[in-house]
C-alpha positions as a Markdown table, in Angstrom:
| # | Residue | x | y | z |
|---|---|---|---|---|
| 1 | Met | 10.9 | -112.0 | -22.8 |
| 2 | Thr | 14.5 | -111.6 | -21.4 |
| 3 | Glu | 14.8 | -112.4 | -17.7 |
| 4 | Ser | 16.4 | -109.5 | -15.8 |
| 5 | Pro | 19.7 | -110.1 | -13.9 |
| 6 | Glu | 17.9 | -109.3 | -10.6 |
| 7 | Leu | 15.4 | -112.1 | -11.2 |
| 8 | Ser | 17.9 | -114.6 | -12.5 |
| 9 | Gly | 20.2 | -114.1 | -9.6 |
| 10 | Gln | 23.1 | -113.2 | -11.8 |
| 11 | Pro | 26.0 | -111.7 | -9.7 |
| 12 | Arg | 26.4 | -108.0 | -10.2 |
| 13 | Asp | 29.2 | -105.6 | -9.4 |
| 14 | Ala | 29.2 | -102.3 | -7.4 |
| 15 | Phe | 27.8 | -100.4 | -10.4 |
| 16 | Gly | 24.9 | -102.7 | -10.9 |
| 17 | Asp | 26.5 | -104.5 | -13.9 |
| 18 | Pro | 27.0 | -108.2 | -14.3 |
| 19 | Gly | 30.5 | -108.8 | -13.0 |
| 20 | Asn | 31.3 | -112.3 | -14.1 |
| 21 | Glu | 30.0 | -111.9 | -17.7 |
| 22 | Thr | 32.5 | -109.2 | -18.7 |
| 23 | Lys | 34.9 | -110.2 | -21.4 |
| 24 | Pro | 38.4 | -108.7 | -21.1 |
| 25 | Leu | 39.0 | -105.7 | -23.5 |
| 26 | Gly | 42.1 | -105.2 | -25.6 |
| 27 | Ala | 44.6 | -102.7 | -24.4 |
| 28 | Gly | 43.8 | -100.3 | -27.3 |
| 29 | Ser | 40.0 | -100.4 | -26.4 |
| 30 | Met | 40.9 | -99.8 | -22.8 |
| 31 | Leu | 43.0 | -96.7 | -23.6 |
| 32 | Val | 39.9 | -95.2 | -25.5 |
| 33 | Lys | 37.4 | -96.3 | -22.9 |
| 34 | Ile | 39.4 | -95.0 | -19.8 |
| 35 | Phe | 38.3 | -91.5 | -21.1 |
| 36 | Ser | 34.7 | -92.4 | -22.5 |
| 37 | Glu | 33.7 | -95.4 | -20.3 |
| 38 | Pro | 36.0 | -96.0 | -17.3 |
| 39 | Ser | 33.7 | -98.4 | -15.7 |
| 40 | Ala | 34.1 | -100.8 | -18.6 |
| 41 | Val | 37.9 | -100.7 | -18.3 |
| 42 | Phe | 37.7 | -101.7 | -14.6 |
| 43 | Arg | 35.2 | -104.4 | -15.2 |
| 44 | Ser | 37.6 | -105.8 | -17.8 |
| 45 | Ile | 40.4 | -105.5 | -15.2 |
| 46 | Lys | 38.2 | -107.5 | -12.7 |
| 47 | Ala | 38.0 | -110.3 | -15.3 |
| 48 | Lys | 41.6 | -110.1 | -16.3 |
| 49 | Ser | 44.5 | -107.9 | -15.0 |
| 50 | Ser | 46.0 | -105.6 | -17.6 |
| 51 | Trp | 48.7 | -103.1 | -16.9 |
| 52 | Ala | 51.6 | -103.2 | -19.5 |
| 53 | Leu | 50.4 | -100.4 | -21.9 |
| 54 | Pro | 49.6 | -97.8 | -19.2 |
| 55 | Leu | 52.7 | -98.6 | -17.3 |
| 56 | Ile | 54.9 | -98.1 | -20.5 |
| 57 | Leu | 53.1 | -94.8 | -21.2 |
| 58 | Phe | 53.6 | -93.7 | -17.7 |
| 59 | Leu | 57.4 | -94.5 | -17.6 |
| 60 | Leu | 57.9 | -93.0 | -21.1 |
| 61 | Val | 56.2 | -89.8 | -20.2 |
| 62 | Ile | 58.1 | -89.5 | -17.0 |
| 63 | Thr | 61.4 | -90.0 | -18.9 |
| 64 | Val | 60.5 | -87.4 | -21.6 |
| 65 | Thr | 59.1 | -84.7 | -19.2 |
| 66 | Gly | 62.1 | -85.4 | -16.8 |
| 67 | Ile | 64.5 | -84.6 | -19.7 |
| 68 | Val | 62.5 | -81.5 | -20.7 |
| 69 | Ser | 62.2 | -80.2 | -17.2 |
| 70 | Tyr | 65.6 | -81.0 | -15.9 |
| 71 | Pro | 67.2 | -77.5 | -16.0 |
| 72 | Tyr | 64.0 | -76.0 | -14.4 |
| 73 | Gln | 64.1 | -78.6 | -11.7 |
| 74 | Ile | 67.6 | -77.4 | -10.8 |
| 75 | Asp | 66.3 | -73.8 | -10.8 |
| 76 | Met | 63.5 | -74.7 | -8.3 |
| 77 | Gln | 66.0 | -76.4 | -6.1 |
| 78 | Arg | 68.1 | -73.2 | -6.2 |
| 79 | Gln | 65.0 | -71.3 | -5.0 |
| 80 | Leu | 64.4 | -73.8 | -2.2 |
| 81 | Ile | 68.0 | -73.3 | -1.1 |
| 82 | Glu | 67.7 | -69.5 | -1.2 |
| 83 | Arg | 64.7 | -69.8 | 1.1 |
| 84 | Asn | 66.4 | -72.2 | 3.5 |
| 85 | Glu | 67.5 | -70.2 | 6.5 |
| 86 | Asn | 69.3 | -73.1 | 8.1 |
| 87 | Met | 72.1 | -72.9 | 5.5 |
| 88 | Ser | 75.0 | -70.5 | 5.7 |
| 89 | Gln | 76.0 | -68.4 | 2.7 |
| 90 | Glu | 79.1 | -70.5 | 2.1 |
| 91 | Gln | 76.8 | -73.7 | 2.0 |
| 92 | Arg | 74.5 | -72.0 | -0.4 |
| 93 | Asp | 77.4 | -70.8 | -2.7 |
| 94 | Leu | 78.8 | -74.4 | -2.8 |
| 95 | Ala | 75.4 | -75.8 | -3.6 |
| 96 | Phe | 74.9 | -73.3 | -6.3 |
| 97 | Gln | 78.2 | -74.2 | -7.9 |
| 98 | Gln | 77.4 | -77.9 | -7.9 |
| 99 | Met | 73.9 | -77.1 | -9.4 |
| 100 | Glu | 75.3 | -75.1 | -12.2 |
| 101 | Ala | 77.8 | -77.9 | -13.0 |
| 102 | Ala | 74.9 | -80.5 | -12.9 |
| 103 | Lys | 72.7 | -78.4 | -15.1 |
| 104 | Ser | 74.9 | -78.8 | -18.1 |
| 105 | Asn | 76.2 | -82.3 | -17.5 |
| 106 | Pro | 74.3 | -85.0 | -19.4 |
| 107 | Val | 75.6 | -87.7 | -17.0 |
| 108 | Trp | 74.0 | -85.9 | -14.0 |
| 109 | Met | 70.8 | -85.4 | -16.1 |
| 110 | Ser | 70.7 | -89.1 | -16.9 |
| 111 | Phe | 71.2 | -89.9 | -13.2 |
| 112 | Gly | 68.5 | -87.4 | -12.2 |
| 113 | Val | 65.9 | -88.6 | -14.7 |
| 114 | Gly | 66.7 | -92.2 | -14.0 |
| 115 | Ala | 66.1 | -91.6 | -10.3 |
| 116 | Gln | 62.8 | -90.0 | -11.1 |
| 117 | Val | 61.7 | -93.0 | -13.0 |
| 118 | Val | 62.9 | -95.5 | -10.3 |
| 119 | Gly | 61.2 | -93.2 | -7.7 |
| 120 | Ala | 57.9 | -93.3 | -9.7 |
| 121 | Val | 57.9 | -97.1 | -9.8 |
| 122 | Ile | 58.7 | -97.4 | -6.0 |
| 123 | Phe | 55.9 | -94.9 | -5.3 |
| 124 | Leu | 53.5 | -96.9 | -7.5 |
| 125 | Phe | 54.1 | -100.1 | -5.6 |
| 126 | Ile | 53.8 | -98.2 | -2.2 |
| 127 | Ile | 50.5 | -96.8 | -3.2 |
| 128 | Val | 49.1 | -100.0 | -4.4 |
| 129 | Gly | 50.3 | -101.8 | -1.2 |
| 130 | Leu | 48.5 | -99.1 | 0.8 |
| 131 | Tyr | 45.3 | -99.5 | -1.2 |
| 132 | Met | 45.5 | -103.3 | -0.5 |
| 133 | Leu | 46.1 | -102.7 | 3.2 |
| 134 | Met | 43.0 | -100.5 | 3.3 |
| 135 | Gly | 40.9 | -102.6 | 1.2 |
| 136 | Ser | 41.9 | -106.2 | 1.9 |
| 137 | Val | 43.2 | -106.1 | 5.5 |
| 138 | Ile | 41.4 | -103.1 | 7.1 |
| 139 | Leu | 38.0 | -103.2 | 5.3 |
| 140 | Gly | 38.0 | -107.0 | 4.6 |
| 141 | Gly | 37.6 | -106.9 | 0.8 |
| 142 | Ser | 39.1 | -109.3 | -1.7 |
| 143 | Ala | 41.0 | -108.4 | -4.8 |
| 144 | Thr | 44.2 | -109.6 | -6.2 |
| 145 | Phe | 47.5 | -107.5 | -6.4 |
| 146 | Gly | 47.2 | -107.6 | -10.2 |
| 147 | Gln | 43.7 | -106.1 | -10.3 |
| 148 | Val | 44.7 | -103.3 | -7.8 |
| 149 | Phe | 47.9 | -102.7 | -9.6 |
| 150 | Ser | 46.0 | -102.5 | -13.0 |
| 151 | Val | 43.5 | -100.1 | -11.5 |
| 152 | Ala | 46.3 | -97.9 | -10.2 |
| 153 | Val | 48.2 | -97.7 | -13.6 |
| 154 | Trp | 45.1 | -97.1 | -15.7 |
| 155 | Ser | 43.8 | -94.5 | -13.3 |
| 156 | Gly | 47.1 | -92.8 | -13.8 |
| 157 | Ile | 46.4 | -92.0 | -17.4 |
| 158 | Pro | 45.1 | -88.5 | -16.5 |
| 159 | Met | 48.5 | -87.8 | -14.9 |
| 160 | Val | 50.1 | -88.8 | -18.3 |
| 161 | Val | 47.8 | -86.4 | -20.1 |
| 162 | Gly | 48.6 | -83.7 | -17.6 |
| 163 | Ser | 52.4 | -84.2 | -18.1 |
| 164 | Ile | 51.8 | -84.0 | -21.9 |
| 165 | Val | 49.8 | -80.7 | -21.5 |
| 166 | Lys | 52.3 | -79.2 | -19.0 |
| 167 | Ala | 55.5 | -80.0 | -20.9 |
| 168 | Pro | 55.2 | -77.3 | -23.7 |
| 169 | Leu | 54.0 | -74.8 | -21.0 |
| 170 | Ile | 57.1 | -75.5 | -19.0 |
| 171 | Leu | 59.3 | -74.9 | -22.1 |
| 172 | Ser | 57.5 | -71.8 | -23.0 |
| 173 | Lys | 57.7 | -70.3 | -19.5 |
| 174 | Gln | 61.1 | -71.8 | -18.8 |
| 175 | Ser | 59.9 | -72.7 | -15.4 |
| 176 | Leu | 58.2 | -75.6 | -13.5 |
| 177 | Asp | 55.6 | -73.1 | -12.3 |
| 178 | Val | 52.8 | -74.4 | -14.5 |
| 179 | Arg | 49.6 | -74.5 | -12.4 |
| 180 | Thr | 46.4 | -76.5 | -13.1 |
| 181 | Ser | 45.1 | -76.2 | -9.6 |
| 182 | Leu | 43.6 | -73.6 | -7.3 |
| 183 | Ala | 47.1 | -72.3 | -6.9 |
| 184 | Leu | 46.2 | -70.2 | -9.9 |
| 185 | Leu | 44.4 | -68.0 | -7.4 |
| 186 | Met | 47.8 | -67.1 | -5.9 |
| 187 | Pro | 49.7 | -65.8 | -9.0 |
| 188 | Asp | 52.2 | -63.8 | -7.0 |
| 189 | Ala | 53.2 | -66.7 | -4.7 |
| 190 | Pro | 56.2 | -68.7 | -5.8 |
| 191 | Ile | 56.0 | -72.3 | -6.6 |
| 192 | Thr | 58.0 | -73.1 | -3.5 |
| 193 | Asp | 55.4 | -71.5 | -1.2 |
| 194 | Thr | 53.8 | -74.1 | 1.1 |
| 195 | Met | 50.2 | -73.1 | 0.3 |
| 196 | Val | 51.0 | -73.3 | -3.4 |
| 197 | Ala | 52.4 | -76.8 | -2.8 |
| 198 | Ile | 49.2 | -77.8 | -0.9 |
| 199 | Leu | 46.9 | -76.5 | -3.6 |
| 200 | Asn | 49.0 | -78.2 | -6.3 |
| 201 | Ser | 49.0 | -81.5 | -4.5 |
| 202 | Leu | 45.2 | -81.6 | -3.6 |
| 203 | Thr | 43.4 | -79.5 | -6.2 |
| 204 | Asp | 45.2 | -80.2 | -9.5 |
| 205 | Val | 42.5 | -81.0 | -12.0 |
| 206 | Phe | 44.5 | -84.1 | -13.4 |
| 207 | Thr | 45.1 | -85.4 | -9.8 |
| 208 | Ile | 41.4 | -85.1 | -9.0 |
| 209 | Trp | 40.5 | -86.9 | -12.3 |
| 210 | Ala | 42.9 | -89.7 | -11.4 |
| 211 | Val | 41.6 | -90.1 | -7.9 |
| 212 | Ile | 38.0 | -90.2 | -9.2 |
| 213 | Leu | 39.0 | -93.0 | -11.6 |
| 214 | Thr | 40.8 | -94.8 | -8.9 |
| 215 | Ile | 37.7 | -94.7 | -6.7 |
| 216 | Ile | 35.6 | -96.2 | -9.4 |
| 217 | Gly | 38.2 | -98.9 | -10.2 |
| 218 | Ile | 38.6 | -99.9 | -6.5 |
| 219 | Ser | 34.8 | -100.0 | -6.2 |
| 220 | Ile | 34.5 | -102.4 | -9.0 |
| 221 | Val | 37.4 | -104.8 | -8.3 |
| 222 | Tyr | 36.6 | -104.9 | -4.6 |
| 223 | Asn | 32.8 | -104.9 | -5.0 |
| 224 | Phe | 32.8 | -102.0 | -2.5 |
| 225 | Ser | 30.3 | -99.0 | -2.5 |
| 226 | Lys | 31.7 | -95.8 | -3.8 |
| 227 | Gly | 31.9 | -94.4 | -0.3 |
| 228 | Lys | 34.0 | -97.4 | 1.0 |
| 229 | Ala | 36.2 | -97.2 | -2.1 |
| 230 | Ala | 36.7 | -93.5 | -1.5 |
| 231 | Val | 38.1 | -94.4 | 2.0 |
| 232 | Val | 40.5 | -96.9 | 0.5 |
| 233 | Val | 41.8 | -94.3 | -2.0 |
| 234 | Leu | 41.7 | -91.0 | -0.1 |
| 235 | Val | 43.3 | -92.0 | 3.2 |
| 236 | Pro | 46.6 | -93.1 | 1.6 |
| 237 | Thr | 46.4 | -90.2 | -0.9 |
| 238 | Leu | 46.0 | -87.7 | 1.8 |
| 239 | Ile | 48.8 | -89.3 | 4.1 |
| 240 | Ile | 51.3 | -89.3 | 1.2 |
| 241 | Ser | 50.4 | -85.7 | 0.2 |
| 242 | Ala | 50.9 | -84.5 | 3.7 |
| 243 | Ile | 54.3 | -86.3 | 3.9 |
| 244 | Gly | 55.4 | -84.8 | 0.5 |
| 245 | Ile | 54.2 | -81.2 | 1.6 |
| 246 | Gly | 56.0 | -81.6 | 4.9 |
| 247 | Ile | 59.3 | -82.8 | 3.4 |
| 248 | Gly | 59.1 | -79.9 | 0.8 |
| 249 | Ser | 58.4 | -77.4 | 3.6 |
| 250 | Met | 61.4 | -78.7 | 5.5 |
| 251 | Phe | 63.8 | -78.3 | 2.6 |
| 252 | Gly | 62.1 | -74.9 | 1.7 |
| 253 | Gly | 62.9 | -73.5 | 5.0 |
């Protein structure tokens, strides 16, 4: 008769599974299991940090989608300028001329896409730092930077999937206005509308999927309850979303 973990005193993680017996998975297995068995991925991360594959995929997809969507990003910036009542017509005309020049300039496109990649990496380190601030400092948990960073990049796989899904839609519509959120309920509102931005930020299906995975991962690597892990993840997420929406609203007029 096999002795149960509870009776043997074997340590268990936040999901009731033996935490210190988990063998690290290979990157390929983790890529499959992040869809089918995410808890196994995060238990593997708790045993050994792993972040190279998802980070490469993340940066590759950002680069490709940045190139695909570049002209439509310029178009959206034009819409924001048209709505900005703080600019004179002369300022608008000058900005429009510069945008048209940038739209067909490969050097400017390379600079723009490169800035997006660098910005994404900076954002990743900021969000991981905030998770650690919440989990390690404020809530008194214990996890390494490598574990939390690994959780963040593997939990970002839904965002990679979302970008792959949206890229052909952007090309077919010739617009960045591709919605996978409750903003679908406001079809007549432009993408620059503040409420559309809020809904896209907070109710996008791929974002919600990523947040759920992050909560599971934080719960496992920190040995937190799911409620406590939700606090670690949702507080920084909501703060960053609010800042992003506020900045967008300022530039949109």
